[in-house]
N, C-alpha and C positions, 0 to 999 in steps of 0.2 A: 521327579528326581527325589531318592530320599535324604539328601545331605544339605544343608546353610550355607551360605555365601562366604561367611567368615572362613569356616573350616574350610571349604574348597579352595580358597585364595591362600591360605597359610598352609597346607598340605604341596600346592602346586608350587608356591616360594622354596619351600623345606625339599622338594624336589630338585628344584633349580640351583639350589646352594649346594646339594648334597654331589650332587654333578660337579660344578664346578671344585670343592674340595676332593674329590676323586683324583680330578685331572690335574691338580695343584700335586697330589700325593706323590705322583707317576711323573710330573713336569714341574718341580718344583719354581723354574725361573720364570713362570706364570702368573704365580703369585702376587697379588695385588694388597699387599700389608705391609704395616709398621713391621720394620726389624731393629727395633731397641732391645735393652735390656730385659723390661718387663712384658710388654707387648712384642711379642715373635711368633708368629704364623708360623715360619718353616722350622724352627724349631719344636714346635707342638706334631706339626703335619708329618714330620719326618723321624720321631722321636719311638722309642721302643713302646712306648703306649697306643700308637696309634694302628697297631696290627692287635687282631684276635682272632687266631685260628689261622694266619697265615692270609688274612682279610682285611684289608684299609678298613678302620673305624668308621669312614666317610661314605663306603658300600654296605656297608651295616646299617647307615642313615638313610643310605637312600632306598635300601632295600625295605625298611620299614616307612618310611614314610609315603612306598610306592604300594606296599599290601594294606596301608591305613586307606588309600586313596580309592583304590579298585574295587577289592572285594569286600571289605570289613566296612566303608562307609557307602556305598551304594548297597549292601546286599544285610543290614546289619540287624534288622528285623529277623532276618534266619539264623544268623549268626548269635545273636543276642549274647552272653553270657563271654563269647570268646573274642569278640572284640572288642568287650569290654577288657579284657584283659590284654588282648595286645596294646589299645592305646596307653593302659596303665604302666606295659612293660617297657614303654618307652622313658619310662621315669630313670629303670635302671641304667639306659644308655647314656643319659642326661646324667647322672653320676656319676658315672662313669667318666666322661668327658671332664666333669668339674673335678674329681679326683686327682685325674692326671696332670690338671694342667697345675693343680696344686701344687704335685710332688715335685714337678719341672719347673715351679717358682716360675712360671711362663704362662701368657694368655693368648689365647689364639681367636682374635674376634669375629672368624668363620664359624670357628666350633661354636664358641659361646652362639652365637646366632642361630645353629643348628638347635642347640638346647632351649633356648627360646623358643623357636618355631614348635619344637614336641613340647613343651609346656603347654603354647597358646591350642597348640593341636587337643589337647588333651583336657583342656580347659570350653574349647569351645563341642570339642564332642561332649562333654559329660553335663553341658548346660544345654543343648539340645535333646539330650538323655531323657533329664529330669523331667 
Protein backbone atom coordinates (compact mmCIF):
# COMPACT_ATOMS: atom_id res chain seq x y z
CA UNK A 1 0.00 0.00 0.00
CA UNK A 2 1.29 3.42 -0.94
CA UNK A 3 -0.37 5.49 1.80
CA UNK A 4 0.61 6.17 5.38
CA UNK A 5 -1.74 5.27 8.21
CA UNK A 6 -2.28 8.78 9.63
CA UNK A 7 -3.24 10.09 6.18
CA UNK A 8 -5.56 7.14 5.62
CA UNK A 9 -7.27 7.72 8.98
CA UNK A 10 -7.72 11.45 8.41
CA UNK A 11 -9.14 10.94 4.91
CA UNK A 12 -11.63 8.33 6.15
CA UNK A 13 -12.76 10.59 9.00
CA UNK A 14 -13.05 13.44 6.47
CA UNK A 15 -15.29 11.31 4.28
CA UNK A 16 -17.52 10.41 7.24
CA UNK A 17 -17.83 14.00 8.47
CA UNK A 18 -18.52 15.19 4.90
CA UNK A 19 -21.30 12.62 4.54
CA UNK A 20 -22.83 13.83 7.81
CA UNK A 21 -22.63 17.51 6.85
CA UNK A 22 -24.11 16.72 3.44
CA UNK A 23 -26.99 14.91 5.10
CA UNK A 24 -27.52 17.81 7.48
CA UNK A 25 -27.53 20.26 4.57
CA UNK A 26 -30.65 18.53 3.22
CA UNK A 27 -32.15 17.57 6.62
CA UNK A 28 -31.19 20.32 9.12
CA UNK A 29 -33.24 18.66 11.85
CA UNK A 30 -30.54 15.99 12.14
CA UNK A 31 -27.91 18.55 13.12
CA UNK A 32 -26.01 18.01 16.34
CA UNK A 33 -24.43 21.37 17.12
CA UNK A 34 -24.88 24.41 19.27
CA UNK A 35 -27.38 26.98 18.10
CA UNK A 36 -26.07 30.00 19.92
CA UNK A 37 -25.34 33.45 18.61
CA UNK A 38 -21.76 32.77 17.46
CA UNK A 39 -21.59 28.98 17.24
CA UNK A 40 -24.49 28.18 14.96
CA UNK A 41 -23.89 25.34 12.53
CA UNK A 42 -27.36 25.48 11.01
CA UNK A 43 -27.02 29.09 9.90
CA UNK A 44 -23.67 28.32 8.26
CA UNK A 45 -24.68 25.01 6.64
CA UNK A 46 -27.87 26.51 5.19
CA UNK A 47 -26.43 29.92 4.25
CA UNK A 48 -26.01 31.31 0.75
CA UNK A 49 -22.29 30.47 1.04
CA UNK A 50 -22.94 26.78 1.60
CA UNK A 51 -23.72 26.13 -2.08
CA UNK A 52 -21.36 26.57 -5.05
CA UNK A 53 -22.71 25.96 -8.55
CA UNK A 54 -25.90 24.49 -7.06
CA UNK A 55 -23.84 21.88 -5.16
CA UNK A 56 -23.52 21.99 -1.34
CA UNK A 57 -20.03 22.76 -0.10
CA UNK A 58 -20.17 19.51 1.89
CA UNK A 59 -20.48 17.55 -1.37
CA UNK A 60 -17.43 19.37 -2.74
CA UNK A 61 -15.62 18.42 0.48
CA UNK A 62 -16.75 14.80 0.18
CA UNK A 63 -15.51 14.71 -3.41
CA UNK A 64 -12.16 16.15 -2.37
CA UNK A 65 -11.68 13.53 0.37
CA UNK A 66 -12.76 10.62 -1.84
CA UNK A 67 -10.49 11.66 -4.70
CA UNK A 68 -7.65 12.24 -2.26
CA UNK A 69 -8.15 8.77 -0.82
CA UNK A 70 -8.78 6.59 -3.84
CA UNK A 71 -6.81 7.57 -6.91
CA UNK A 72 -4.36 10.15 -5.64
CA UNK A 73 -3.23 8.46 -2.47
CA UNK A 74 -2.89 4.98 -3.87
CA UNK A 75 -1.44 5.88 -7.25
CA UNK A 76 0.46 9.06 -6.45
CA UNK A 77 3.71 7.73 -7.89
CA UNK A 78 2.07 7.68 -11.31
CA UNK A 79 0.20 10.95 -10.88
CA UNK A 80 3.06 12.92 -9.31
CA UNK A 81 2.39 16.63 -9.59
CA UNK A 82 -1.34 16.10 -10.22
CA UNK A 83 -1.84 14.68 -6.73
CA UNK A 84 0.34 17.44 -5.27
CA UNK A 85 -1.89 20.05 -6.91
CA UNK A 86 -5.02 18.21 -5.74
CA UNK A 87 -3.88 18.25 -2.11
CA UNK A 88 -2.82 21.90 -2.34
CA UNK A 89 -6.20 22.69 -3.91
CA UNK A 90 -7.76 21.70 -0.61
CA UNK A 91 -6.38 24.96 0.79
CA UNK A 92 -8.82 26.85 -1.45
CA UNK A 93 -11.77 24.96 0.00
CA UNK A 94 -10.55 25.60 3.53
CA UNK A 95 -10.13 29.30 2.87
CA UNK A 96 -13.60 29.57 1.31
CA UNK A 97 -15.15 27.90 4.36
CA UNK A 98 -13.29 30.12 6.80
CA UNK A 99 -14.10 33.33 4.89
CA UNK A 100 -17.78 32.32 4.62
CA UNK A 101 -17.99 31.80 8.37
CA UNK A 102 -16.28 35.14 8.92
CA UNK A 103 -18.73 36.92 6.62
CA UNK A 104 -21.67 35.26 8.38
CA UNK A 105 -20.19 36.06 11.80
CA UNK A 106 -21.05 32.48 12.74
CA UNK A 107 -18.94 29.42 13.49
CA UNK A 108 -19.79 25.91 12.39
CA UNK A 109 -17.92 23.31 14.43
CA UNK A 110 -18.50 20.65 11.75
CA UNK A 111 -17.21 22.96 9.01
CA UNK A 112 -14.12 23.85 11.03
CA UNK A 113 -13.51 20.16 11.68
CA UNK A 114 -13.56 19.56 7.91
CA UNK A 115 -11.13 22.44 7.47
CA UNK A 116 -8.84 20.92 10.10
CA UNK A 117 -9.08 17.48 8.47
CA UNK A 118 -8.13 18.94 5.09
CA UNK A 119 -5.17 20.73 6.70
CA UNK A 120 -4.05 17.52 8.41
CA UNK A 121 -4.43 15.61 5.14
CA UNK A 122 -2.19 18.09 3.39
CA UNK A 123 0.40 17.94 6.17
CA UNK A 124 0.44 14.12 6.26
CA UNK A 125 0.54 13.88 2.48
CA UNK A 126 3.49 16.20 2.04
CA UNK A 127 5.31 14.90 5.10
CA UNK A 128 5.39 11.47 3.50
CA UNK A 129 6.13 12.93 0.07
CA UNK A 130 9.35 14.63 1.23
